[in-house]
C-alpha positions in Angstrom: 297.7 44.2 -54.6 297.0 45.8 -57.9 299.5 43.2 -59.6 297.5 40.4 -58.4 294.4 42.1 -59.4 295.7 42.7 -63.0 296.8 39.2 -63.1 293.5 37.7 -61.9 292.1 39.6 -64.5 294.2 38.2 -67.4 293.9 34.8 -65.9 290.1 34.9 -65.7 289.9 36.6 -69.4 292.4 33.9 -70.9 290.0 31.1 -69.1 286.8 32.7 -70.7 288.0 32.7 -73.9 289.0 28.9 -73.4 285.6 27.8 -72.1 283.4 30.1 -74.3 283.9 28.4 -77.4 283.6 24.9 -75.6 280.2 26.2 -74.2 279.2 27.4 -77.7 280.1 24.1 -79.1 278.1 22.3 -76.3 275.0 24.6 -77.4 275.1 24.0 -80.8 275.3 20.1 -80.1 272.2 20.8 -77.8 270.1 22.3 -80.4 271.2 20.4 -83.5 270.5 17.0 -81.4 267.2 18.2 -80.2 266.0 18.9 -83.7 267.6 15.7 -85.4 266.4 13.5 -82.5 262.6 15.4 -82.9 262.7 14.1 -86.5 264.2 11.0 -86.7 264.0 9.3 -83.1 266.6 8.9 -80.1 268.1 5.7 -81.5 267.9 6.4 -85.4 270.3 9.4 -85.4 274.0 8.8 -85.3 276.5 10.8 -83.2 278.4 11.9 -86.3 275.4 13.1 -87.7 274.6 15.3 -84.8 278.4 16.4 -84.9 278.3 17.2 -88.2 274.9 19.2 -88.2 276.4 21.3 -85.3 279.3 22.4 -87.5 281.8 20.2 -85.2 284.8 18.8 -87.5 285.8 16.3 -84.7 283.3 13.4 -85.4 283.5 12.3 -81.8 282.4 15.8 -80.6 279.2 14.1 -78.7 281.3 12.0 -76.8 283.8 14.5 -76.2 281.4 17.2 -74.3 278.6 14.7 -73.2 280.1 11.5 -72.5 277.5 9.4 -74.5 274.3 9.4 -76.4 272.3 9.3 -73.0 274.5 12.2 -71.7 273.2 14.3 -74.7 269.8 13.2 -74.3 269.7 14.4 -70.4 271.9 17.4 -71.3 269.1 18.9 -73.7 266.3 18.3 -71.0 268.3 20.2 -68.7 269.5 22.9 -71.0 265.6 23.7 -71.8 264.6 23.3 -68.2 267.1 26.0 -67.3 266.1 28.2 -70.1 262.4 28.2 -68.6 263.5 28.8 -64.7 263.4 32.5 -64.8 259.8 32.7 -66.2 258.6 30.2 -63.9 260.3 32.0 -61.0 258.2 35.1 -62.1 255.1 33.2 -62.5 255.8 31.6 -59.1 256.0 34.8 -57.3 253.0 36.2 -59.0 251.3 33.2 -57.3 252.5 33.3 -54.1 251.5 37.1 -54.2 247.9 36.6 -55.4 247.3 33.6 -53.0 247.1 31.5 -56.0 250.1 28.9 -55.5 247.6 26.1 -54.5 245.5 26.9 -57.7 245.3 23.8 -60.0 245.2 25.9 -63.4 247.6 28.6 -61.9 250.4 25.6 -61.5 249.7 24.3 -64.9 250.3 27.4 -66.5 253.4 27.8 -64.5 254.8 24.3 -65.6 253.6 24.6 -69.3 253.4 27.9 -70.5 257.4 28.9 -70.7 257.7 26.2 -73.1 256.1 28.5 -75.7 258.7 31.2 -75.6 261.5 29.0 -75.5 264.4 30.2 -77.8 266.6 28.4 -80.5 263.7 26.3 -81.5 262.9 25.0 -85.1 259.9 25.9 -86.3 258.2 22.8 -85.8 258.5 23.0 -82.0 261.7 20.7 -81.9 261.7 20.6 -78.1 258.2 19.9 -78.0 258.6 16.7 -80.2 262.2 15.7 -78.3 259.9 15.9 -74.9 257.3 13.4 -76.5 260.2 10.9 -76.8 261.9 11.7 -73.7 258.7 11.0 -71.5 258.0 7.9 -73.6 261.3 6.6 -72.0 260.8 7.6 -68.6 259.7 4.7 -66.3 259.9 6.6 -63.0 256.6 6.1 -60.5 257.8 9.0 -58.2 255.9 11.9 -58.8 257.9 14.7 -61.0 260.7 12.1 -61.5 262.1 12.7 -65.2 265.2 10.8 -64.8 267.6 14.4 -64.3 267.8 16.7 -61.3 265.1 19.5 -61.6 265.8 23.3 -61.4 264.2 24.8 -58.2 261.4 26.5 -59.6 260.0 23.9 -61.7 260.6 21.5 -58.8 258.6 24.0 -56.3 255.8 23.9 -59.0 255.6 20.1 -59.1 255.7 20.1 -55.2 252.8 22.5 -55.2 250.8 20.2 -57.6 251.5 17.0 -55.6 250.2 18.9 -52.9 246.9 19.7 -54.4 247.0 16.1 -55.8 247.4 14.6 -52.5 244.4 12.4 -52.6 245.9 10.2 -55.1 248.8 7.7 -54.9 252.0 8.5 -56.0 252.2 6.4 -59.0 248.8 7.6 -60.0 249.8 11.2 -59.5 252.9 11.0 -61.9 250.7 9.0 -64.6 248.3 11.7 -64.6 251.1 14.5 -64.6 252.9 12.4 -67.7 249.5 12.4 -69.4 249.0 16.0 -69.0 252.6 16.7 -70.7 251.6 14.6 -73.7 248.1 16.6 -74.0 250.1 20.0 -74.0 252.7 18.5 -76.3 250.4 17.1 -79.0 248.3 20.5 -78.7 252.0 22.0 -79.8 252.7 19.7 -82.5 249.2 20.4 -84.2 249.3 24.1 -84.1 253.4 24.1 -85.4 254.8 27.4 -86.6 255.3 25.8 -90.0 251.7 25.3 -90.6 248.6 27.8 -90.2 248.0 28.7 -86.9 244.4 28.4 -87.0 242.5 25.3 -87.4 238.7 25.5 -88.3 237.1 28.3 -85.7 240.2 27.6 -83.2 243.0 30.1 -82.8 246.4 28.7 -81.2 245.6 31.0 -78.1 242.0 29.4 -77.9 244.0 26.0 -78.3 246.3 26.6 -75.4 243.7 28.1 -73.2 241.1 24.9 -73.7 244.1 22.3 -73.3 244.9 23.5 -70.2 241.4 23.9 -69.0 241.3 19.9 -70.1 244.6 19.1 -68.5 243.2 20.7 -65.0 239.9 18.6 -65.3 241.7 15.2 -66.1 244.5 15.6 -63.7 242.4 16.6 -60.5 239.4 14.7 -61.0 238.8 12.3 -58.0 239.5 8.5 -58.3 236.2 6.5 -59.1 235.3 4.4 -55.8 
Protein backbone atom coordinates (compact mmCIF):
# COMPACT_ATOMS: atom_id res chain seq x y z
CA UNK A 1 0.00 0.00 0.00
CA UNK A 2 2.83 2.37 0.97
CA UNK A 3 4.71 1.51 -2.22
CA UNK A 4 1.62 2.25 -4.30
CA UNK A 5 1.23 5.58 -2.53
CA UNK A 6 4.89 6.46 -3.12
CA UNK A 7 4.58 5.46 -6.76
CA UNK A 8 1.48 7.62 -7.13
CA UNK A 9 3.38 10.53 -5.57
CA UNK A 10 6.27 10.11 -8.01
CA UNK A 11 3.91 9.88 -10.98
CA UNK A 12 1.98 12.91 -9.77
CA UNK A 13 5.18 14.90 -9.32
CA UNK A 14 6.40 13.91 -12.78
CA UNK A 15 3.08 14.84 -14.38
CA UNK A 16 3.08 18.20 -12.59
CA UNK A 17 6.60 18.97 -13.81
CA UNK A 18 5.51 18.16 -17.37
CA UNK A 19 2.22 20.06 -17.24
CA UNK A 20 3.47 23.20 -15.49
CA UNK A 21 5.66 24.45 -18.39
CA UNK A 22 2.76 23.76 -20.76
CA UNK A 23 0.39 25.70 -18.49
CA UNK A 24 2.89 28.55 -18.10
CA UNK A 25 3.31 28.73 -21.87
CA UNK A 26 -0.46 28.96 -22.35
CA UNK A 27 -0.75 31.83 -19.86
CA UNK A 28 2.18 33.67 -21.45
CA UNK A 29 0.56 33.32 -24.86
CA UNK A 30 -2.80 34.47 -23.50
CA UNK A 31 -1.34 37.60 -21.89
CA UNK A 32 0.85 38.43 -24.88
CA UNK A 33 -2.06 37.99 -27.29
CA UNK A 34 -4.39 40.08 -25.12
CA UNK A 35 -1.94 42.97 -25.14
CA UNK A 36 -1.18 42.74 -28.86
CA UNK A 37 -4.83 42.29 -29.84
CA UNK A 38 -5.76 45.29 -27.70
CA UNK A 39 -3.30 47.46 -29.60
CA UNK A 40 -3.49 46.05 -33.12
CA UNK A 41 -6.81 44.25 -33.46
CA UNK A 42 -7.60 40.57 -33.77
CA UNK A 43 -6.81 40.26 -37.46
CA UNK A 44 -3.76 42.53 -37.67
CA UNK A 45 -1.48 40.58 -35.33
CA UNK A 46 0.25 37.48 -36.62
CA UNK A 47 0.35 34.28 -34.59
CA UNK A 48 4.13 34.26 -34.95
CA UNK A 49 4.27 37.75 -33.43
CA UNK A 50 2.24 36.51 -30.47
CA UNK A 51 4.51 33.50 -29.98
CA UNK A 52 7.63 35.70 -30.11
CA UNK A 53 6.15 38.21 -27.66
CA UNK A 54 5.38 35.34 -25.26
CA UNK A 55 9.00 34.16 -25.46
CA UNK A 56 8.13 30.97 -27.35
CA UNK A 57 10.76 29.62 -29.73
CA UNK A 58 8.18 27.57 -31.59
CA UNK A 59 6.53 29.83 -34.19
CA UNK A 60 3.50 27.54 -34.16
CA UNK A 61 3.01 27.70 -30.38
CA UNK A 62 -0.45 29.27 -30.71
CA UNK A 63 -1.68 26.48 -32.97
CA UNK A 64 -0.16 23.88 -30.64
CA UNK A 65 -1.85 25.20 -27.50
CA UNK A 66 -5.10 26.67 -28.86
CA UNK A 67 -5.63 25.21 -32.32
CA UNK A 68 -6.30 28.50 -34.08
CA UNK A 69 -6.57 32.26 -33.72
CA UNK A 70 -10.23 31.87 -32.79
CA UNK A 71 -9.33 29.30 -30.14
CA UNK A 72 -6.83 31.75 -28.65
CA UNK A 73 -9.40 34.58 -28.59
CA UNK A 74 -11.87 32.35 -26.75
CA UNK A 75 -9.14 31.21 -24.34
CA UNK A 76 -8.37 34.83 -23.40
CA UNK A 77 -12.04 35.48 -22.67
CA UNK A 78 -12.37 32.32 -20.55
CA UNK A 79 -9.10 32.97 -18.72
CA UNK A 80 -10.19 36.42 -17.60
CA UNK A 81 -13.68 35.25 -16.70
CA UNK A 82 -12.21 32.53 -14.48
CA UNK A 83 -9.99 35.08 -12.71
CA UNK A 84 -13.04 37.12 -11.71
CA UNK A 85 -15.08 34.16 -10.46
CA UNK A 86 -13.93 34.16 -6.85
CA UNK A 87 -14.65 37.86 -6.36
CA UNK A 88 -18.02 37.55 -8.06
CA UNK A 89 -18.87 34.63 -5.80
CA UNK A 90 -18.09 36.73 -2.74
CA UNK A 91 -20.20 39.59 -4.06
CA UNK A 92 -23.11 37.27 -4.84
CA UNK A 93 -22.96 35.80 -1.34
CA UNK A 94 -23.05 39.31 0.13
CA UNK A 95 -26.00 40.22 -2.10
CA UNK A 96 -27.87 37.10 -0.99
CA UNK A 97 -27.16 37.86 2.65
CA UNK A 98 -28.44 41.44 2.39
CA UNK A 99 -31.44 40.68 0.19
CA UNK A 100 -30.02 42.63 -2.76
CA UNK A 101 -29.66 39.79 -5.26
CA UNK A 102 -32.42 41.36 -7.36
CA UNK A 103 -31.13 44.93 -7.14
CA UNK A 104 -29.97 46.24 -10.52
CA UNK A 105 -27.13 48.40 -9.16
CA UNK A 106 -25.82 45.52 -7.05
CA UNK A 107 -25.88 43.18 -10.03
CA UNK A 108 -24.07 45.70 -12.23
CA UNK A 109 -21.36 45.98 -9.59
CA UNK A 110 -21.00 42.18 -9.53
CA UNK A 111 -20.72 42.08 -13.31
CA UNK A 112 -18.34 44.99 -13.85
CA UNK A 113 -16.29 45.86 -10.77
CA UNK A 114 -14.13 42.68 -10.67
CA UNK A 115 -12.56 43.88 -13.93
CA UNK A 116 -10.81 46.64 -12.01
CA UNK A 117 -8.56 44.24 -10.10
CA UNK A 118 -7.60 41.76 -12.82
CA UNK A 119 -3.95 40.69 -12.45
CA UNK A 120 -1.43 40.59 -15.26
CA UNK A 121 -2.83 43.47 -17.27
CA UNK A 122 -0.66 45.97 -19.05
CA UNK A 123 -0.97 49.52 -17.84
CA UNK A 124 -3.54 50.47 -20.48
CA UNK A 125 -6.23 48.03 -19.35
CA UNK A 126 -5.45 45.61 -22.16
CA UNK A 127 -8.36 43.34 -21.22
CA UNK A 128 -10.81 46.24 -21.52
CA UNK A 129 -9.58 47.00 -25.03
CA UNK A 130 -9.58 43.31 -25.91
CA UNK A 131 -13.13 42.87 -24.63
CA UNK A 132 -14.37 45.81 -26.71
CA UNK A 133 -13.19 44.05 -29.84
CA UNK A 134 -14.53 40.71 -28.61
CA UNK A 135 -17.99 42.18 -28.08
CA UNK A 136 -18.02 43.80 -31.51
CA UNK A 137 -17.60 40.33 -33.02
CA UNK A 138 -20.40 38.85 -30.96
CA UNK A 139 -23.64 38.22 -32.83
CA UNK A 140 -25.58 36.50 -30.04
CA UNK A 141 -29.16 37.59 -29.50
CA UNK A 142 -29.78 35.44 -26.42
CA UNK A 143 -29.22 37.28 -23.16
CA UNK A 144 -25.73 36.62 -21.81
CA UNK A 145 -24.55 34.87 -24.98
CA UNK A 146 -20.93 35.91 -25.50
CA UNK A 147 -19.80 33.02 -27.64
CA UNK A 148 -18.28 30.94 -24.83
CA UNK A 149 -19.47 28.96 -21.83
CA UNK A 150 -19.54 31.20 -18.76
CA UNK A 151 -18.36 30.23 -15.27
CA UNK A 152 -21.18 29.71 -12.73
CA UNK A 153 -20.94 32.98 -10.76
CA UNK A 154 -21.08 35.36 -13.70
CA UNK A 155 -23.73 33.11 -15.24
CA UNK A 156 -25.87 33.42 -12.10
CA UNK A 157 -25.37 37.20 -11.97
CA UNK A 158 -26.59 37.45 -15.55
CA UNK A 159 -29.55 35.20 -14.82
CA UNK A 160 -30.54 37.45 -11.91
CA UNK A 161 -30.19 40.51 -14.12
CA UNK A 162 -32.35 38.87 -16.78
CA UNK A 163 -35.04 38.31 -14.15
CA UNK A 164 -34.79 42.00 -13.28
CA UNK A 165 -35.23 42.79 -17.00
CA UNK A 166 -38.12 40.38 -17.53
CA UNK A 167 -40.18 43.17 -19.09
CA UNK A 168 -37.79 43.30 -22.06
CA UNK A 169 -37.75 40.98 -25.11
CA UNK A 170 -34.68 38.74 -25.22
CA UNK A 171 -32.84 40.50 -28.06
CA UNK A 172 -33.42 43.96 -26.56
CA UNK A 173 -32.20 42.81 -23.14
CA UNK A 174 -29.04 41.43 -24.78
CA UNK A 175 -28.50 44.66 -26.72
CA UNK A 176 -28.78 46.70 -23.54
CA UNK A 177 -26.35 44.38 -21.76
CA UNK A 178 -23.76 44.74 -24.53
CA UNK A 179 -24.28 48.52 -24.54
CA UNK A 180 -23.70 48.55 -20.79
CA UNK A 181 -20.43 46.67 -21.32
CA UNK A 182 -19.25 49.24 -23.84
CA UNK A 183 -20.15 52.10 -21.48
CA UNK A 184 -18.04 50.63 -18.69
CA UNK A 185 -15.15 49.70 -20.97
CA UNK A 186 -15.11 53.15 -22.54
CA UNK A 187 -14.78 54.68 -19.07
CA UNK A 188 -11.87 52.33 -18.30
CA UNK A 189 -10.13 53.33 -21.53
CA UNK A 190 -10.56 57.02 -20.71
CA UNK A 191 -8.96 56.52 -17.30
CA UNK A 192 -6.15 54.15 -18.27
CA UNK A 193 -3.38 53.81 -15.70
CA UNK A 194 -0.80 55.28 -18.05
CA UNK A 195 -2.78 58.51 -18.23
CA UNK A 196 -3.72 60.84 -15.41
CA UNK A 197 -6.19 59.26 -13.02
CA UNK A 198 -8.17 62.46 -12.79
CA UNK A 199 -9.90 64.36 -15.58
CA UNK A 200 -11.04 67.84 -14.66
CA UNK A 201 -12.82 67.68 -11.32
CA UNK A 202 -13.66 63.95 -11.57
CA UNK A 203 -11.58 61.20 -10.00
CA UNK A 204 -11.44 57.65 -11.29
CA UNK A 205 -13.57 56.41 -8.40
CA UNK A 206 -16.21 59.06 -9.15
CA UNK A 207 -16.17 58.08 -12.82
CA UNK A 208 -16.74 54.42 -11.94
CA UNK A 209 -19.63 55.29 -9.63
CA UNK A 210 -21.24 57.65 -12.13
CA UNK A 211 -20.85 55.18 -15.00
CA UNK A 212 -22.53 52.42 -12.99
CA UNK A 213 -25.44 54.76 -12.23
CA UNK A 214 -25.66 55.61 -15.93
CA UNK A 215 -25.61 51.92 -16.87
CA UNK A 216 -28.41 51.07 -14.45
CA UNK A 217 -30.66 53.86 -15.73
CA UNK A 218 -30.02 52.98 -19.38
CA UNK A 219 -30.50 49.24 -18.83
CA UNK A 220 -33.65 49.13 -16.71
CA UNK A 221 -35.58 51.97 -18.35
CA UNK A 222 -38.99 50.85 -19.69
CA UNK A 223 -39.62 50.53 -23.40
CA UNK A 224 -41.36 53.46 -25.03
CA UNK A 225 -44.97 52.55 -25.68
